[in-house]
C-alpha positions in Angstrom: 4.4 -17.3 13.7 1.1 -16.8 11.9 1.0 -17.4 8.2 1.3 -13.9 6.7 1.1 -15.0 3.1 -1.6 -13.0 1.2 -1.9 -10.4 3.9 -2.3 -6.8 2.8 0.2 -4.3 4.3 1.3 -0.7 4.1 4.9 0.4 4.1 5.8 2.7 7.0 9.2 3.7 5.8 11.5 4.0 2.8 10.8 5.2 -0.8 7.6 3.1 -0.8 6.2 4.7 2.3 2.3 4.6 2.5 2.1 2.2 -0.5 -0.1 -0.9 -0.3 1.5 -4.3 -0.8 0.7 -8.0 -0.4 3.0 -10.4 1.4 4.0 -13.2 -0.9 6.4 -15.1 1.4 7.7 -15.1 4.9 11.5 -15.5 5.1 11.7 -15.6 8.8 10.1 -14.0 11.9 11.3 -10.6 10.9 11.6 -10.5 7.1 9.0 -10.9 4.3 8.8 -10.6 0.6 6.2 -8.0 -0.6 4.9 -7.1 -4.1 2.3 -4.7 -5.5 2.3 -6.1 -9.1 3.1 -2.6 -10.4 6.3 -0.9 -9.3 7.4 -4.0 -7.4 6.7 -7.1 -9.6 6.2 -10.7 -8.5 9.4 -11.6 -10.4 11.4 -9.2 -8.1 9.7 -8.9 -4.7 11.0 -6.5 -2.1 12.6 -7.9 1.1 11.1 -5.9 3.9 11.4 -5.9 7.7 8.0 -6.4 9.4 8.7 -3.5 11.8 8.7 -1.3 8.7 5.2 -2.5 7.6 1.8 -1.7 8.9 -0.2 -5.0 8.9 -3.9 -4.9 8.1 -6.6 -7.4 8.8 -7.2 -7.7 5.1 -6.1 -10.5 2.8 -5.8 -10.6 -1.0 -7.8 -13.7 -1.2 -7.2 -14.5 -4.9 -3.4 -14.0 -4.5 -3.5 -16.1 -1.3 -5.3 -18.9 -3.2 -2.6 -19.0 -5.8 0.2 -19.0 -3.2 -1.5 -21.7 -1.2 -1.6 -24.0 -4.3 2.1 -23.4 -4.8 1.5 -21.3 -7.9 2.8 -17.8 -8.7 0.0 -15.2 -9.3 0.4 -12.9 -12.2 1.1 -9.2 -11.7 -2.3 -8.4 -13.1 -4.0 -10.5 -10.5 -2.0 -8.8 -7.7 -2.8 -5.3 -9.1 -6.5 -6.2 -9.5 -6.8 -7.5 -5.9 -5.0 -4.4 -4.4 -7.1 -2.1 -6.5 -10.3 -3.8 -5.3 -9.2 -3.6 -1.7 -8.2 0.1 -2.1 -11.6 0.9 -3.6 -13.5 -0.9 -0.9 -11.5 1.1 1.8 -12.4 4.4 0.1 -16.1 3.4 -0.1 -16.1 2.6 3.6 -14.5 6.0 4.5 -11.1 4.5 5.4 -9.1 6.3 2.7 -5.4 5.9 2.8 
C-alpha cells in the first residue's frame, strides 16, 4: 500500500462529512488515523475507514515532514497547513 501519511482527505460520511483532514497514520489497508488540528486534535485522532474518505492528490508537506522525522506536529501546524490548502483551492476555483 502507498504511504498515505500527510495526505489531505475529505470525509464522505459521518458527522464530519465534507470536512478536510490530514492522514497522520495508516493502521492497515483499510483504516487510517485522521486529524484536522481543530475539532479533531492530534492527541486524539479519529479512526476512519478509507472507503469513507475522499483522497486528494494534495499533501500537507509540513505535517508530513514532521511525521517522517518521527515527530508529532502541533495542532497549530496542522490547522495552518489545512487552511493554506483550503485557501489555495478556493483561489484556483475548486471550492469545497
